[in-house]
PLY file of the C-alpha trace (Angstrom):
ply
format ascii 1.0
element vertex 363
property float x
property float y
property float z
element edge 362
property int vertex1
property int vertex2
end_header
15.01 18.90 -9.53
14.86 21.97 -11.73
17.09 22.57 -14.74
20.64 23.56 -13.92
21.63 27.13 -14.70
24.76 29.13 -14.03
24.58 31.77 -11.33
24.57 34.49 -13.99
21.73 32.98 -16.02
18.29 34.52 -15.68
15.72 32.17 -17.16
12.85 33.55 -19.18
9.60 31.98 -20.29
11.34 30.26 -23.21
14.15 28.66 -21.20
13.73 24.87 -20.96
13.29 23.33 -17.51
13.47 19.75 -16.25
10.80 18.42 -13.89
11.30 14.83 -12.85
12.24 12.99 -16.05
10.56 15.51 -18.35
12.45 18.18 -20.27
9.92 20.98 -20.84
10.69 23.14 -23.87
9.49 26.31 -22.13
8.07 27.55 -18.83
4.68 28.61 -20.20
2.21 26.26 -18.54
-1.42 25.73 -19.50
-3.35 25.97 -16.24
-6.17 23.53 -15.42
-9.39 25.03 -16.80
-12.86 23.63 -16.17
-14.82 23.94 -19.43
-17.83 21.60 -18.83
-17.61 19.93 -22.22
-17.16 16.24 -21.41
-19.50 13.85 -23.17
-22.05 11.42 -21.77
-20.70 9.47 -18.82
-18.19 12.25 -18.10
-16.07 10.87 -20.95
-13.63 13.09 -22.91
-14.88 13.44 -26.50
-13.55 14.46 -29.92
-13.68 18.21 -29.37
-11.69 17.79 -26.14
-8.96 16.05 -28.15
-8.82 18.96 -30.59
-8.77 21.53 -27.78
-5.76 20.03 -26.01
-3.92 19.20 -29.23
-4.19 22.85 -30.31
-2.38 23.90 -27.11
0.39 21.27 -27.14
3.18 23.86 -27.56
2.82 24.73 -23.85
5.79 23.55 -21.80
3.23 21.50 -19.90
-0.54 21.14 -20.14
-2.38 20.52 -16.88
-5.81 19.19 -17.72
-9.09 20.45 -16.41
-9.97 19.07 -13.00
-10.97 15.41 -13.33
-13.01 13.41 -10.81
-11.28 10.49 -9.13
-14.61 8.71 -8.49
-18.37 9.10 -8.99
-18.53 10.45 -5.40
-16.10 13.23 -6.34
-18.33 14.83 -8.98
-19.47 18.42 -8.42
-20.43 19.93 -11.79
-22.20 18.84 -14.97
-20.20 17.62 -17.97
-16.82 17.47 -16.22
-14.54 14.52 -17.04
-13.64 11.63 -14.79
-10.83 9.07 -14.60
-12.71 6.25 -12.86
-14.22 4.22 -15.75
-12.69 2.38 -18.70
-14.61 4.63 -21.09
-13.06 7.69 -19.46
-9.58 6.16 -19.62
-10.10 5.42 -23.32
-11.33 8.98 -23.94
-8.28 10.44 -22.24
-6.01 8.11 -24.27
-7.12 9.98 -27.39
-6.17 13.27 -25.73
-2.72 12.18 -24.56
-1.94 10.58 -27.93
-2.85 13.80 -29.77
-0.75 15.97 -27.43
2.24 13.64 -27.63
2.03 13.56 -31.44
2.52 17.34 -31.32
5.56 16.97 -29.03
3.72 18.17 -25.93
3.56 17.02 -22.30
0.37 16.65 -20.27
-0.49 16.01 -16.60
-3.94 14.99 -15.36
-5.37 16.99 -12.45
-7.03 14.73 -9.85
-10.14 16.22 -8.25
-12.65 15.45 -5.52
-15.15 18.27 -5.10
-16.46 17.51 -1.59
-19.08 19.89 -0.21
-19.21 21.99 -3.41
-21.54 19.42 -4.98
-25.20 18.49 -4.83
-27.06 15.21 -4.22
-28.47 15.33 -7.77
-24.92 14.97 -9.12
-23.93 12.04 -6.90
-24.75 8.30 -7.02
-28.14 7.48 -5.49
-28.56 11.09 -4.37
-25.81 10.84 -1.76
-25.04 13.80 0.49
-21.76 15.54 -0.43
-18.91 14.97 2.02
-16.40 17.31 3.62
-14.01 17.63 6.54
-16.83 18.98 8.73
-20.58 19.42 8.37
-20.41 23.11 7.42
-22.70 24.27 4.61
-21.11 26.61 2.06
-22.80 29.83 1.04
-24.12 29.91 -2.49
-25.62 27.50 -5.00
-24.48 24.39 -6.84
-24.56 24.18 -10.63
-26.69 21.16 -11.54
-28.26 19.68 -14.67
-31.56 21.33 -13.69
-30.12 24.75 -12.91
-28.83 26.38 -9.73
-29.67 24.60 -6.47
-28.82 25.67 -2.90
-25.87 23.87 -1.38
-26.75 21.30 1.28
-25.11 20.65 4.63
-22.33 18.15 3.83
-21.68 15.00 5.77
-18.39 14.94 7.68
-16.28 12.00 6.58
-15.83 9.31 9.22
-12.34 8.29 10.27
-13.03 4.78 8.97
-13.73 6.20 5.49
-10.37 7.91 5.05
-8.41 4.89 3.74
-11.09 4.26 1.13
-10.97 7.89 0.03
-7.20 7.71 -0.34
-7.60 4.48 -2.33
-9.79 6.37 -4.82
-6.86 8.70 -5.50
-4.46 5.74 -5.80
-6.74 4.06 -8.35
-7.24 7.32 -10.26
-3.46 7.77 -10.42
-3.17 4.26 -11.86
-5.92 5.00 -14.37
-4.11 8.19 -15.42
-1.01 6.13 -16.13
-3.10 3.71 -18.21
-4.46 6.69 -20.16
-0.96 7.74 -21.21
-0.40 10.86 -19.14
3.10 12.12 -18.32
2.16 12.70 -14.69
-0.57 13.93 -12.38
-1.41 17.02 -10.34
-3.19 16.64 -7.00
-5.81 19.39 -6.76
-5.60 20.71 -3.19
-6.90 24.19 -4.02
-9.96 26.37 -4.64
-12.20 25.17 -1.85
-12.51 21.54 -2.92
-12.19 18.51 -0.67
-8.47 18.52 0.17
-8.59 22.29 0.67
-11.58 21.78 2.98
-9.29 19.72 5.20
-6.35 22.15 4.99
-8.20 25.31 6.05
-9.58 25.94 9.53
-12.68 27.68 8.18
-13.99 24.33 6.94
-12.11 21.86 9.13
-13.37 21.79 12.71
-12.61 18.12 13.37
-11.21 16.93 16.68
-9.62 13.70 15.41
-6.28 13.05 13.71
-7.44 14.91 10.57
-8.36 18.16 12.34
-7.15 20.78 14.76
-3.38 21.20 14.41
-1.63 22.01 11.15
-0.04 18.57 11.28
-3.49 16.98 11.40
-5.11 19.23 8.78
-2.40 18.41 6.25
-2.66 14.67 6.94
-5.14 13.89 4.14
-2.93 15.60 1.57
0.09 13.70 2.89
-1.83 10.40 2.74
-2.84 11.09 -0.86
0.70 12.03 -1.90
1.99 8.82 -0.32
-0.64 6.82 -2.23
-0.14 8.36 -5.68
3.66 8.16 -5.41
3.26 4.40 -5.07
1.96 4.58 -8.65
4.02 7.43 -10.10
7.58 8.53 -9.41
7.47 11.66 -7.22
8.97 13.71 -10.06
5.79 13.03 -12.03
3.46 14.36 -9.30
2.62 18.04 -8.78
0.39 19.67 -6.16
-1.82 22.74 -6.48
-2.70 24.99 -3.53
-4.51 28.35 -3.19
-3.66 29.96 0.18
-5.92 33.02 -0.12
-8.46 32.11 -2.76
-11.93 32.62 -1.28
-13.66 30.81 -4.16
-16.28 28.32 -2.96
-16.76 30.13 0.36
-13.50 28.96 1.92
-11.11 30.73 4.26
-8.29 30.24 6.75
-7.51 32.35 9.80
-3.73 32.21 9.22
-3.07 31.49 5.54
0.61 32.41 5.68
1.38 30.01 8.52
-0.90 27.29 7.16
0.55 27.25 3.68
4.17 27.82 4.69
3.64 24.61 6.65
1.97 22.85 3.72
4.90 23.80 1.46
7.41 22.61 4.04
5.68 19.23 4.46
5.68 18.74 0.66
9.46 19.23 0.56
11.91 16.37 0.69
9.71 14.20 -1.53
11.18 15.05 -4.94
7.82 16.27 -6.30
7.57 17.69 -9.81
6.41 21.13 -8.66
4.25 23.15 -6.29
1.56 25.03 -8.22
0.35 28.09 -6.27
-2.66 30.30 -6.97
-1.25 33.58 -5.66
-4.05 35.65 -4.18
-7.81 35.55 -4.67
-8.67 34.66 -8.25
-12.03 36.43 -7.98
-10.76 39.79 -6.69
-7.03 39.65 -7.51
-6.26 40.68 -3.94
-3.09 39.39 -2.31
-2.27 39.70 1.37
0.50 37.21 2.11
4.12 36.82 1.06
4.30 34.10 -1.59
8.08 34.21 -1.57
7.90 32.60 1.87
5.88 29.71 0.44
8.36 29.35 -2.40
11.25 29.32 0.05
9.59 26.62 2.19
9.36 24.27 -0.82
12.49 22.60 -2.15
11.35 21.90 -5.72
10.19 23.86 -8.78
7.59 26.53 -8.00
4.79 27.29 -10.47
3.06 30.65 -10.08
-0.52 31.34 -11.21
-3.21 34.05 -10.94
-3.65 36.84 -13.43
-0.13 36.78 -14.87
0.68 38.65 -18.07
3.77 37.90 -20.12
5.63 40.85 -18.59
4.67 39.92 -15.02
5.70 36.35 -15.65
9.09 37.33 -17.10
9.70 39.58 -14.08
8.80 36.81 -11.66
11.24 34.41 -13.30
13.99 37.04 -13.43
13.54 37.72 -9.69
13.57 33.97 -8.91
10.06 34.23 -7.47
8.94 31.37 -9.73
10.38 28.69 -11.99
7.30 28.37 -14.24
4.11 30.37 -14.74
0.66 28.93 -15.49
-1.77 30.89 -17.66
-5.54 30.35 -17.62
-7.87 32.59 -19.59
-5.06 33.55 -22.00
-4.81 29.86 -22.93
-8.56 29.62 -23.49
-8.35 32.31 -26.18
-4.86 31.69 -27.56
-4.09 28.08 -28.48
-0.69 29.22 -29.79
0.13 31.33 -26.73
3.83 30.35 -26.79
4.18 31.52 -30.39
2.31 34.75 -29.69
4.46 35.52 -26.65
7.63 34.84 -28.64
6.52 37.07 -31.51
5.16 39.73 -29.15
1.95 39.37 -31.16
-1.51 40.63 -30.31
-3.55 38.26 -28.15
-7.10 37.10 -28.78
-9.61 38.29 -26.18
-11.31 35.53 -24.15
-15.10 35.35 -24.51
-16.31 34.72 -20.97
-19.82 33.82 -22.15
-18.41 30.60 -23.68
-16.12 29.54 -20.82
-18.45 26.90 -19.37
-20.46 24.41 -21.39
-21.54 24.52 -25.00
-19.99 23.27 -28.21
-16.86 24.05 -30.23
-17.68 27.78 -30.31
-15.43 29.54 -27.84
-13.57 26.26 -27.34
-11.70 25.10 -30.43
-12.42 28.00 -32.84
-10.09 30.70 -31.50
-7.72 31.60 -34.36
-4.01 30.91 -34.37
-1.53 33.34 -35.88
0 1
1 2
2 3
3 4
4 5
5 6
6 7
7 8
8 9
9 10
10 11
11 12
12 13
13 14
14 15
15 16
16 17
17 18
18 19
19 20
20 21
21 22
22 23
23 24
24 25
25 26
26 27
27 28
28 29
29 30
30 31
31 32
32 33
33 34
34 35
35 36
36 37
37 38
38 39
39 40
40 41
41 42
42 43
43 44
44 45
45 46
46 47
47 48
48 49
49 50
50 51
51 52
52 53
53 54
54 55
55 56
56 57
57 58
58 59
59 60
60 61
61 62
62 63
63 64
64 65
65 66
66 67
67 68
68 69
69 70
70 71
71 72
72 73
73 74
74 75
75 76
76 77
77 78
78 79
79 80
80 81
81 82
82 83
83 84
84 85
85 86
86 87
87 88
88 89
89 90
90 91
91 92
92 93
93 94
94 95
95 96
96 97
97 98
98 99
99 100
100 101
101 102
102 103
103 104
104 105
105 106
106 107
107 108
108 109
109 110
110 111
111 112
112 113
113 114
114 115
115 116
116 117
117 118
118 119
119 120
120 121
121 122
122 123
123 124
124 125
125 126
126 127
127 128
128 129
129 130
130 131
131 132
132 133
133 134
134 135
135 136
136 137
137 138
138 139
139 140
140 141
141 142
142 143
143 144
144 145
145 146
146 147
147 148
148 149
149 150
150 151
151 152
152 153
153 154
154 155
155 156
156 157
157 158
158 159
159 160
160 161
161 162
162 163
163 164
164 165
165 166
166 167
167 168
168 169
169 170
170 171
171 172
172 173
173 174
174 175
175 176
176 177
177 178
178 179
179 180
180 181
181 182
182 183
183 184
184 185
185 186
186 187
187 188
188 189
189 190
190 191
191 192
192 193
193 194
194 195
195 196
196 197
197 198
198 199
199 200
200 201
201 202
202 203
203 204
204 205
205 206
206 207
207 208
208 209
209 210
210 211
211 212
212 213
213 214
214 215
215 216
216 217
217 218
218 219
219 220
220 221
221 222
222 223
223 224
224 225
225 226
226 227
227 228
228 229
229 230
230 231
231 232
232 233
233 234
234 235
235 236
236 237
237 238
238 239
239 240
240 241
241 242
242 243
243 244
244 245
245 246
246 247
247 248
248 249
249 250
250 251
251 252
252 253
253 254
254 255
255 256
256 257
257 258
258 259
259 260
260 261
261 262
262 263
263 264
264 265
265 266
266 267
267 268
268 269
269 270
270 271
271 272
272 273
273 274
274 275
275 276
276 277
277 278
278 279
279 280
280 281
281 282
282 283
283 284
284 285
285 286
286 287
287 288
288 289
289 290
290 291
291 292
292 293
293 294
294 295
295 296
296 297
297 298
298 299
299 300
300 301
301 302
302 303
303 304
304 305
305 306
306 307
307 308
308 309
309 310
310 311
311 312
312 313
313 314
314 315
315 316
316 317
317 318
318 319
319 320
320 321
321 322
322 323
323 324
324 325
325 326
326 327
327 328
328 329
329 330
330 331
331 332
332 333
333 334
334 335
335 336
336 337
337 338
338 339
339 340
340 341
341 342
342 343
343 344
344 345
345 346
346 347
347 348
348 349
349 350
350 351
351 352
352 353
353 354
354 355
355 356
356 357
357 358
358 359
359 360
360 361
361 362
């Protein structure tokens, strides 16, 4: 449930909000941001601790996407939550954030077809809803490699896949997180099941909307055995074409997704509004908000002014910021002071060392 307000109150970015059992001090959310700086074994390392600690004044930090299993990997130097070493690495992150008074959720990730055999155990073929090869190239340790035709998951494999999420949720709890976010966006595995451009199955996980949303529903059921529903968020991206993904009826598909996620008491629905590559928007996101009965988190190119307007119009309850958080560890303070913002250096977004990662200046 979201924080109670009188009918005359108009929340702004600095108004506290309650999600589940957490009282967030503001509605400025740090979006999940892949930075490709995990250490050997996909383990969070010292500079990752510093990076998240610097940004602990966010109402909530959502971590970079984190693999639920070795089979879920899709990029070099991205963290996991499937080994004891990874759990221990994340413990250092959560401890540092909590010492600063912050809150942090772990984003659970399974890449699916947007991977490459060289990144997977024993050179396995990436999996997906259907055997449809994406356009483009995978980022590997030896450079760019053409995507391969993925293997469609068998019906018998689905319970095991769901179990990987259940175990990852348990590992996240052991690592000291405040909750988890299920990554069902941006063309990765769950999204590959949700959208008809990548899901051409004819079993109980394909065809109808009810069937295409089944994997997401199974995963939510599994992780809410581990966490209270109010500590579980979900991220979707109805129009984002990233990773060569599409849907013929995104409004209907994601209205339905939002509706099926209602009634569960989830922490929030996190929505990438539009295409994050082009900024284009063709559907009515207010409909998606109205189909979901919990807090709605908006994301995709928001500025402070756009975010304040969205909250004032009740189009969102919280707003997640991405590149602004890369460059401004003290984004909350800068917004409050109406101070100048640092400019993100896109050449240092992915991979590398502390430069462009932990060395952006605070006020």
